[in-house]
C-alpha positions in Angstrom: 156.6 120.1 182.6 156.3 116.5 181.6 152.9 116.2 183.1 151.8 119.4 181.2 152.9 117.8 177.9 151.0 114.7 178.7 147.9 116.7 179.4 148.2 118.7 176.2 148.7 115.5 174.3 145.7 113.9 175.8 143.7 117.0 175.1 144.7 116.9 171.5 143.7 113.3 171.3 140.3 114.1 172.9 139.7 116.9 170.4 140.7 114.6 167.5 138.4 111.9 168.8 135.6 114.4 169.2 136.1 115.7 165.7 136.1 112.1 164.3 132.9 111.5 166.2 131.3 114.7 164.9 132.5 113.9 161.4 131.1 110.4 161.5 127.8 111.7 162.9 127.6 114.3 160.0 128.5 111.6 157.5 125.7 109.5 158.9 123.3 112.4 158.6 124.5 113.1 155.0 124.1 109.4 154.1 120.7 109.4 155.7 119.5 112.3 153.6 121.1 111.0 150.5 119.4 107.7 151.0 116.2 109.4 151.7 116.6 111.5 148.5 117.1 108.3 146.5 114.2 106.7 148.2 111.9 109.7 147.4 113.3 109.9 143.9 112.2 106.4 143.0 109.0 106.6 145.0 107.8 109.8 143.2 109.1 108.4 139.9 106.2 105.9 140.1 103.8 108.8 139.8 105.8 110.4 137.0 107.0 113.2 139.4 110.6 114.4 139.1 112.5 116.3 141.8 113.6 119.8 141.2 111.2 120.0 138.2 108.5 122.1 139.7 110.7 125.1 140.7 108.0 127.6 139.7 105.6 126.0 142.2 108.2 126.1 144.9 109.0 129.8 144.2 105.2 130.5 144.4 105.1 128.6 147.7 107.9 130.8 149.1 106.4 134.0 147.8 103.0 133.0 149.3 104.6 133.2 152.7 105.8 136.8 152.2 103.3 139.4 153.6 101.7 141.7 151.1 103.3 139.8 148.2 101.2 136.8 148.9 98.1 138.8 147.7 99.5 138.7 144.1 100.9 135.1 144.2 98.6 132.1 143.6 100.0 128.9 145.0 98.3 125.5 144.5 99.9 122.5 146.2 100.8 119.6 143.9 98.4 116.8 143.9 99.9 113.4 144.5 97.8 110.5 143.4 97.8 107.2 145.2 98.8 104.1 143.3 95.1 103.1 142.9 94.1 106.6 141.7 97.1 106.7 139.3 96.2 103.4 137.6 92.5 104.4 137.5 93.5 107.6 135.8 95.8 105.7 133.3 93.0 103.2 132.7 90.6 106.0 132.0 93.0 107.5 129.5 93.5 104.1 127.9 89.7 103.5 127.7 89.2 106.9 126.1 91.9 106.1 123.5 90.3 102.8 122.8 86.9 104.5 122.4 88.5 107.0 119.9 90.1 104.2 118.0 86.8 102.3 118.0 85.0 105.4 116.5 87.7 105.7 113.9 87.4 102.0 113.0 83.7 102.3 112.8 84.0 105.3 110.5 86.4 103.4 108.3 84.1 100.4 108.3 81.2 102.6 107.1 83.4 104.1 104.4 84.4 100.6 103.3 80.8 99.5 103.3 79.8 102.5 101.1 82.8 101.8 98.8 81.8 98.1 98.5 78.2 99.1 97.7 79.4 101.5 95.0 81.6 98.8 93.5 78.8 96.3 93.5 76.5 98.8 91.8 79.2 99.5 89.2 79.7 95.7 88.7 76.0 95.3 88.2 76.0 98.1 85.6 78.9 96.5 83.9 77.2 93.2 83.8 74.1 94.7 82.4 76.2 96.5 79.8 78.0 93.3 79.0 74.7 91.5 78.4 73.5 94.3 76.1 76.7 94.1 74.1 76.4 90.3 73.9 72.8 90.7 72.8 73.7 93.3 70.1 76.5 91.1 69.0 74.2 88.1 68.7 71.7 90.3 66.7 74.5 91.5 64.4 75.7 87.9 63.9 72.2 86.9 63.1 71.8 89.8 60.7 75.1 88.9 59.1 74.1 85.3 58.7 70.8 86.4 57.2 72.5 88.8 54.9 75.0 86.1 53.8 72.1 83.7 53.2 70.2 86.4 51.2 73.4 87.2 49.2 73.9 83.6 48.3 70.2 83.2 47.3 70.5 86.4 45.3 73.7 85.3 43.5 72.1 81.9 42.8 68.9 83.5 41.4 70.9 86.0 39.3 73.0 83.2 37.8 69.9 81.2 37.1 68.2 84.2 35.4 71.2 84.9 33.3 71.5 81.4 32.0 67.8 80.7 31.4 65.3 81.5 28.7 63.2 84.5 29.8 60.0 83.1 28.4 60.6 79.8 30.2 61.4 81.2 33.6 58.7 83.9 33.5 56.0 81.6 35.1 58.4 80.7 37.9 59.4 84.2 38.9 55.8 85.4 38.7 55.1 83.1 41.7 54.5 84.7 45.1 57.4 82.5 46.5 59.8 84.9 44.7 59.5 88.3 46.4 59.6 91.5 44.5 62.7 92.7 46.5 64.6 89.5 45.7 63.8 89.7 42.1 64.7 93.5 41.9 68.1 92.8 43.6 68.8 89.9 41.2 67.9 91.9 38.1 70.2 94.7 39.2 73.1 92.2 39.1 72.4 91.4 35.4 73.1 93.5 32.4 70.4 95.9 31.2 69.4 94.0 28.1 69.1 90.6 30.0 67.1 92.3 32.7 64.8 94.0 30.1 64.1 90.6 28.4 63.2 89.0 31.7 60.9 91.9 32.6 59.2 91.7 29.2 58.6 87.9 29.7 57.3 88.6 33.3 54.9 91.2 32.0 53.3 88.7 29.6 52.6 86.3 32.6 52.1 88.7 35.5 51.8 92.4 34.4 51.1 93.6 38.0 54.3 92.0 39.4 56.3 93.2 36.5 55.0 96.8 37.1 56.0 96.5 40.8 59.5 95.2 39.9 60.0 98.0 37.4 58.8 100.6 39.9 61.1 99.3 42.6 64.0 99.3 40.2 63.4 102.9 39.5 63.2 103.7 43.2 66.5 102.0 44.0 68.2 103.6 41.1 67.0 107.0 42.4 68.3 106.1 45.9 71.7 105.4 44.6 
């Protein structure tokens, strides 16, 4: 009886030992596959491939193995690039992006060149307009100065005519140095009786000039 118990006890110990060995073996297998999964996960991550992502492709793979159904299922294996091919592909994409950016920059450069040309043309037109304005301004200043000079001469002549004896100044105003227009404008600044006396004295010395002055006076009066 005692020997039987010892045998049962040893048998239980053997079974427990076997279970521990099997459990350790299974644990090693699980650890192996977990480690392999981690290894594959990081390895495929370098190619931007994620596990359990392409479930549609896997389903198509399974369906392609089923008779009759495989006629209606199209399965295409996933293409895995080597490191060299991957970087070549990335380099190609990068070069295409650079080419596109280069074309955009070229287009912008052409637009800027056109805009610069338009601005230069507008500046040229503005400069020409400024020169024309300056020229017109100078001409107006000149005309203004000439008019001021003429007005001063006119005022001086009118004062001289008003304060002088018509008979004595008649020879002087009959000279060609005193223009008909100047004489007409001066007489218009005087009273009618003084102007009439001067014209009478001028007609005694130079009837032709007196007639021109009288005719011009009439014309200017009509214009007013």
